[in-house]
Each structure stands twice: as structure tokens, then as C-alpha cells.
C-alpha positions in Angstrom: 22.0 -16.2 3.5 18.5 -14.4 4.5 19.2 -11.3 6.7 18.4 -11.7 10.6 17.0 -8.3 10.5 14.0 -10.2 8.9 13.4 -12.8 11.9 12.5 -9.9 13.9 9.8 -7.7 12.0 8.5 -11.1 10.1 7.6 -12.1 14.0 5.8 -8.5 14.3 4.0 -9.3 11.1 2.7 -12.3 11.9 1.5 -10.9 15.0 -0.6 -7.7 12.9 -1.9 -10.7 10.9 -2.7 -12.6 13.3 -5.1 -9.9 15.3 -8.5 -10.5 15.8 -11.4 -7.5 14.6 -14.4 -8.7 15.5 -13.9 -5.7 18.4 -16.5 -3.2 16.6 -16.7 0.6 17.2 -19.0 2.5 19.9 -20.3 4.0 16.3 -24.1 2.4 15.9 -26.8 4.1 13.6 -28.6 0.7 13.6 -27.2 0.2 9.4 -24.1 -1.3 9.8 -21.5 -1.9 12.0 -17.9 -0.2 11.8 -14.3 -2.1 13.3 -12.0 -1.2 15.5 -9.1 -2.0 13.5 -8.5 -1.4 9.5 -8.6 -5.4 7.2 -5.5 -4.2 5.3 -2.9 -1.2 5.2 0.4 -1.1 3.8 2.0 -2.4 6.8 0.4 -6.5 6.3 2.2 -6.2 2.7 5.0 -9.5 3.5 8.6 -8.5 4.0 9.5 -10.7 1.1 7.7 -7.8 -1.7 9.4 -5.2 -0.4 12.3 -6.4 1.0 16.1 -7.6 -0.9 16.3 -10.3 2.0 19.3 -11.0 0.9 22.4 -10.6 3.5 25.2 -9.6 0.4 22.7 -7.5 -1.6 21.4 -6.1 1.4 23.5 -5.6 3.9 21.7 -3.1 5.6 18.3 -4.7 4.8 16.7 -1.6 3.1 13.2 -1.7 1.6 13.9 -1.7 -1.5 10.1 -1.4 -2.7 8.6 0.0 -0.4 4.3 0.4 -0.2 2.7 3.5 0.5 -0.8 2.9 0.8 -3.5 -0.4 0.7 -7.1 0.8 -0.7 -9.8 0.2 -3.0 -9.9 -3.4 -3.0 -12.3 -5.4 -5.5 -13.9 -8.0 -3.5 -15.7 -11.5 -4.1 -16.5 -13.9 -2.0 -15.6 -17.7 -3.5 -15.8 -21.1 -1.8 -16.1 -19.8 1.4 -13.4 -17.5 1.3 -13.3 -13.6 0.6 -10.9 -12.3 -1.8 -10.4 -8.8 -2.5 -7.9 -7.7 -5.6 -5.9 -4.8 -3.5 -5.0 -2.0 -5.2 -1.6 -1.7 -3.6 0.6 2.1 -4.2 4.3 1.7 -4.0 6.6 3.9 -3.4 7.3 5.1 -7.2 3.3 6.4 -6.7 1.9 3.5 -9.7 -0.9 1.5 -8.4 -0.8 -2.8 -8.8 -3.1 -5.0 -7.7 -2.5 -8.0 -5.3 -5.1 -11.1 -4.6 -5.7 -11.2 -0.8 -7.7 -13.8 1.2 -9.6 -14.1 4.5 -11.9 -17.0 6.3 -14.2 -14.6 7.9 -14.0 -11.3 5.9 -13.3 -8.7 8.8 -9.6 -10.2 9.8 -6.1 -12.1 8.4 -6.3 -11.3 5.8 -2.9 -12.7 3.5 -1.6 -12.0 0.4 -1.7 -14.1 -2.1 1.8 -15.7 -4.4 2.9 -12.3 -6.5 1.1 -9.2 -7.0 -1.3 -9.8 -11.0 -0.3 -10.5 -14.3 -1.6 -10.8 -17.1 -0.5 -9.9 -21.3 0.3 -6.6 -21.4 -1.7 -5.4 -25.0 -1.2 -1.1 -24.2 2.3 -0.3 -23.8 1.0 3.7 -23.4 -1.3 2.5 -19.9 0.8 3.9 -17.8 -1.4 2.9 -14.0 -3.6 0.9 -12.9 -6.4 1.0 -10.1 -9.5 0.9 -9.0 -10.9 -2.6 -9.4 -14.3 -4.3 -9.4 -15.1 -7.7 -9.3 -18.7 -9.4 -10.9 -19.0 -13.1 -11.5 -21.0 -13.1 -14.2 -23.7 -15.3 -14.6 -21.8 -16.1 -18.1 -20.1 -18.3 -15.9 -16.3 -15.8 -16.0 -16.0 -13.0 -12.9 -14.5 -9.9 -14.0 -12.8 -6.9 -13.2 -12.7 -3.6 -14.5 -10.5 -0.8 -13.7 -9.1 2.3 -14.8 -6.6 2.5 -17.0 -4.5 5.8 -17.4 -2.7 6.8 -19.9 -0.7 10.3 -20.5 -3.0 12.4 -22.7 -1.5 11.9 -26.1 -2.8 15.2 -26.8 -1.5 17.5 -23.4 1.6 20.0 -24.4 4.9 18.7 -24.0 5.7 20.7 -20.8 2.6 19.4 -19.4 3.3 16.2 -17.4 0.3 15.8 -15.2 -3.0 15.4 -18.1 -4.4 11.9 -18.6 -6.9 9.9 -20.0 -8.0 7.5 -18.4 -10.3 4.4 -19.8 -12.3 0.7 -18.8 -9.9 -1.9 -18.8 -10.9 -4.9 -18.8 -10.1 -8.6 -17.4 -11.6 -11.6 -16.9 -10.7 -15.1 -14.7 -12.1 -18.9 -13.4 -9.9 -19.0 -10.6 -8.3 -15.8 -9.8 -4.7 -16.7 -10.6 -5.1 -17.1 -14.4 -5.9 -14.0 -15.6 -7.1 -13.2 -19.2 -6.4 -9.6 -20.8 -9.5 -8.5 -23.3 -9.5 -5.1 -25.0 -10.5 -1.8 -23.0 -14.3 -0.8 -23.0 -14.8 1.5 -25.5 -17.8 4.3 -25.1 -19.4 7.3 -26.0 -17.2 9.1 -24.0 -13.5 10.9 -23.9 -12.6 9.8 -20.3 -13.8 6.8 -18.6 -14.2 5.9 -15.2 -15.7 3.5 -12.0 -17.2 1.9 -15.4 -19.1 -1.5 -13.5 -20.6 -4.1 -15.2 -23.8 -5.8 -14.2 -24.0 -9.7 -12.4 -26.7 -10.8 -14.3 -28.0 -11.1 -18.9 -30.1 -7.6 -19.6 -32.2 -8.8 -22.9 -29.3 -11.1 -23.3 -26.8 -8.2 -23.2 -24.4 -7.3 -21.0 -24.7 -4.5 -18.9 -22.5 -1.8 -17.9 -22.7 1.1 -15.5 -20.4 4.1 -16.3 -19.5 7.1 -15.6 -19.3 9.6 -18.6 -16.7 12.4 -18.1 -15.2 15.2 -20.0 -11.6 15.6 -17.8 -9.8 13.5 -16.1 -11.0 14.9 -13.1 -13.3 16.9 -13.8 -17.2 15.5 -15.4 -18.2 18.5 -17.1 -21.2 17.4 -19.8 -20.9 14.0 -18.2 -23.1 13.9 -14.6 -23.6 11.1 -12.8 -23.4 7.1 -13.4 -24.9 5.9 -16.9 -26.6 2.8 -17.7 -24.9 0.7 -20.8 -25.6 -2.7 -23.0 -23.0 -3.7 -25.3 -23.1 -7.2 -27.3 -19.6 -9.2 -26.9 -17.8 -9.0 -24.5 -14.7 -9.8 -26.6 -15.7 -6.6 -28.1 -16.3 -4.3 -25.9 -18.3 -1.8 -27.2 -20.6 0.8 -25.7 -22.9 2.6 -28.5 -24.9 4.5 -25.8 -25.0 6.3 -22.5 -27.9 6.7 -20.8 -27.8 8.6 -17.1 -30.2 7.0 -14.7 -28.8 8.8 -11.5 -27.6 12.2 -12.3 -25.3 15.0 -10.2 -27.0 16.8 -8.2 -26.6 21.2 -7.0 -26.9 21.0 -3.0 -25.8 17.4 -2.1 -23.3 14.8 -1.7 -23.3 14.5 -5.3 -22.6 18.0 -6.5 -19.5 18.0 -8.4 -19.8 14.2 -9.2 -21.3 10.7 -8.0 -20.6 7.4 -9.6 -20.9 3.6 -9.0 -18.8 2.1 -6.6 -19.2 -2.7 -6.8 -21.8 -4.3 -8.6 -25.7 -3.8 -7.1 -26.5 -6.0 -5.2 -30.1 -8.4 -5.8 -32.6 -8.1 -3.2 -36.3 -9.3 -3.1 -37.2 -5.4 -4.1 -34.2 -4.3 -6.6 -30.3 -3.8 -7.2 -29.1 -2.2 -4.2 -26.2 0.0 -5.6 -23.3 1.1 -3.0 -22.2 4.8 -5.0 -19.5 7.7 -4.1 -20.7 10.7 -4.3 -18.2 14.5 -4.8 -18.8 17.3 -2.7 -16.4 20.1 -3.3 -15.8 22.2 0.3 -12.9 25.0 1.7 -10.4 21.6 2.3 -10.9 20.3 -0.5 -13.3 16.9 -2.9 -15.2 15.5 0.3 -16.0 11.6 -0.8 -18.7 9.5 0.8 -20.9 6.5 0.2 -24.6 6.7 -0.8 -27.1 3.9 -2.0 -29.6 3.8 -4.4 -32.1 1.2 -5.2 -33.6 0.3 -9.5 -35.6 -2.1 -10.2 -35.3 -5.2 -10.8 -37.4 -5.8 -14.5 -34.8 -2.7 -15.1 -31.8 -2.1 -13.1 -31.7 1.5 -15.3 -34.7 2.6 -13.3 -33.9 4.0 -10.3 -37.0 3.2 -7.8 -35.5 4.3 -4.4 -33.2 6.9 -3.3 -32.6 7.9 0.6 -31.5 10.9 0.8 -27.9 11.7 3.1 -24.7 9.6 2.8 -24.7 6.1 4.2 -20.7 5.9 5.0 -18.4 8.9 5.4 -14.8 9.4 6.8 -15.6 10.1 10.7 -11.8 10.5 13.6 -8.7 8.4 11.7 -10.2 7.5 8.8 -10.3 11.5 7.4 -6.5 11.4 7.2 -4.6 10.0 5.3 -2.8 11.0 1.7 -6.5 11.9 0.0 -7.7 13.4 3.2 -11.8 12.9 3.7 -12.1 10.7 1.2 -14.5 7.4 1.5 -14.2 4.8 -1.4 -16.0 2.0 -1.5 -15.8 -0.6 -5.3 -15.9 -4.5 -3.5 -18.6 -5.8 -1.4 -19.8 -9.3 -0.7 -22.6 -11.7 0.3 -22.4 -14.5 1.6 -24.4 -17.7 2.5 -26.1 -16.2 5.6 -27.2 -12.9 4.1 -24.7 -11.5 5.9 -23.2 -8.0 3.5 -19.3 -6.8 3.9 -19.0 -3.3 2.5 -14.7 -2.7 2.4 -14.3 0.7 2.3 -10.6 2.7 1.9 -10.6 5.6 4.1 -8.2 8.9 2.1 -6.8 7.2 0.3 -4.0 5.4 2.7 -5.9 1.6 4.5 -9.0 -0.6 4.1 -11.3 -0.8 6.4 -14.9 -3.0 6.3 -18.4 -2.3 7.4 -20.8 -5.1 7.9 -24.7 -6.1 7.9 -27.5 -7.8 6.2 -29.6 -7.9 3.3 -32.7 -7.0 5.5 -31.1 -4.0 7.2 -30.2 -2.5 3.5 -32.9 -3.1 2.2 -34.8 -1.4 5.2 -32.3 1.3 5.3 -32.7 2.1 1.1 -36.2 1.7 0.7 -37.3 3.6 4.2 -35.0 6.2 4.3 -36.7 9.6 3.6 -35.2 10.8 0.4 -33.3 14.4 0.4 -35.7 16.6 -0.3 -33.0 19.6 -2.0 -34.3 22.6 -0.2 -32.9 23.1 3.6 -36.7 24.3 4.8 -38.5 21.4 3.1 -35.6 19.0 5.4 -36.5 21.5 8.4 -40.4 20.1 7.8 -39.3 16.6 7.2 -37.1 16.9 10.3 -39.9 18.5 12.1 -42.7 15.3 11.4 -39.9 13.0 12.8 -40.1 15.1 16.1 -43.1 15.3 16.3 -44.2 11.5 15.8 -42.1 10.8 17.6 -43.3 13.3 21.0 -46.2 11.3 20.4 -45.6 8.1 21.3 -42.6 9.9 24.4 -45.9 10.9 26.0 -47.3 7.7 25.2 -44.7 5.9 27.6 -44.8 8.7 30.4 -48.8 8.0 30.8 
């Protein structure tokens, strides 16, 4: 017999799932729109994923397998639907992947079936998270995620040292997943690996982030580009940094590729994350760059400053002051849906268009890297605007 409390909570959840999210925030920058509500929170996770519904085995209707957070989703637009592979973190700190879908991309996301699983080929793998999805021109949908395990070289008493590697899976339908070998690179630690959606010189191309430590990049230092002959035996021989971290910028501590780059008429637009240190800890923001259509490893535009940063309520959560994105899609109307998580807690969407994204990326002034030059840059803008204002007042 199903516990009667289930039906009470189910009615509340149905109202939450059906809530419209078409009200945009007053926030305005002309680049994208933000929305009043997150698109997915832990409260959206189905009740039967969390509770034992049987009244005999759960007479007090306790939450048996709770959910701490939903964040950092991979994203894909497929058959006119918006799909996210959500990082769902349980109360035990273990992250698992859950597939959700929506008809319009901004609300009514529903969890599908059960969490994603595949053949377990690595018994040392402890945690999995932050999948990037890409529909490659070879016909497969690939997912690359962070595969974390305990560092075997750490001392016995050290229970926090870890190794991050790039796990690789693929699918045709988002239902059946094939586990492939981990992507091997020269770096001892590897995060934020993303597959380029097209072949480059007849090879699979990757964006990597070489780093020496689990948290610190050490001698790594930026977003790198790499090629690989065989996706079934993904061994990368060389990583070449194409966009490095830089002193006193939004990416001075580290940076990394977000979702797969978006193809436009003027170049590939990349949404990346940048990290700097503050008195309150690390601050994560998003920024964009563009690379050449002919050579996706060649940076051709670097707008200065952050693209999306944590504001207001988005600043608080499990890991505060963080915005992270590893999923973005473009529909047939050239509308861009950027799915980002705030403070490792909940998932939001920002919407824009290819035209606006190109305008922002290619026409926003670059960071001059010095305060006096930044002042001169802004002074020039003010003086040019004052000329227009005076003319309009005549």
C-alpha cells in the first residue's frame, strides 16, 4: 500500500513542475535574458526517486535517498526537445546523472525513467559529474564527464586527495549508453574536457584543461586543444594551450571550456569559465571567446570581462559565489539556451540569439590588462557618447 503522504506531496510537486517560467528578470544588459525561477532544483526530483512509497516498510514516510542539489547539466537539442543530463548529488555526496526533458527549454522539465547507468569498467572510479554533451558529425552523441578517484599515491591517512580524469560515453538515443575508455592525456589531472562537434584534419578534436593537481592547475594554465585519431582508443599525445590563464583577470587562477563551441558565420563561439581568488574564496564566472572556423584552436576574439556572473540569490548555495556552465543549445530559430548552475545548487537558463552572441563576442572591447588603460577605454566611450547626447539635445 502506498503511503497517503505521497499523494499530498505529489500534488505540491505537480504544481511546481507545471509552473510557468516565462517571466524575465528586470536584469538587463542587452546580451541575454535571465528568468525569475531556476529551471531545476532538488525539489523537482521525482518523489519515487527519493522516498520508499511502501507504507509497511516506510510507515513515517521518511526520505530514504535524499537529494542535496541539482546542477551543472550537459545539454542537447534533439527532435525539437530540450534535454539536460543533470548532475544530481545525493546526501551521500555522490553525484549521478539524470536525464530531464522540456518542450520549450525554460520550464516544465521532467525527469525521465531512472538515473543513467552504463557498464562499470573502472572499479576505482568513485564520483562522476559535469557531463558535456555533443552531437558529433560521426553520428554519435558523446558525453565526457569528470571521473574522480582517490589518489593511490596519497598517504593512508589522507582521505581527500583525488585524481580527475575524463570519462567517455556515447549514445544514439539518450537511453542506451556505451562506456568507452577514459581519455588519456599527458596531464596527471584532467578536467573540463570537451569534444569538438566536427572532425578537424580528419581527427577527433578536444578541448582539455591540463593541470598538475586536483584543484590547482600548477604548470597547466589554460584551455588546450588536442587531436586524437581513434575515439575508441582516445589517447592524446599533445595538448597545446590556446587560451591561457592571466594575472589579474577573471581567469587568473584557472579557466576551462564549458559546453561544446557554437558554430556561427564568423567563428566558433566558446563559453568558458574563469576563476579568481577572493577573500571569500574562489569566484567562478563565465566568459566567451571565438576561434577560427578554419582552425578552431586559433583565438580570434576575446571580449573583456565576464559574460555571466552570480548575482543576488544566485550567489548563495552549497559552494557560494559560483556560476558554472557545461550545457548550451541552439534551436532551429537560432535561439541560444545557456544552462548554468548557481553556487553548485540549482540550474538556471539564460536565453539569447546567435546574432546577439556574435555581436557581444566580436564587438565587445578586449581587456587591456591594466587599470589606466581600462580607464582610458571607458573615458573614450563616455566622450563619444557625450557627443551623441549633445547632438540629440540641439
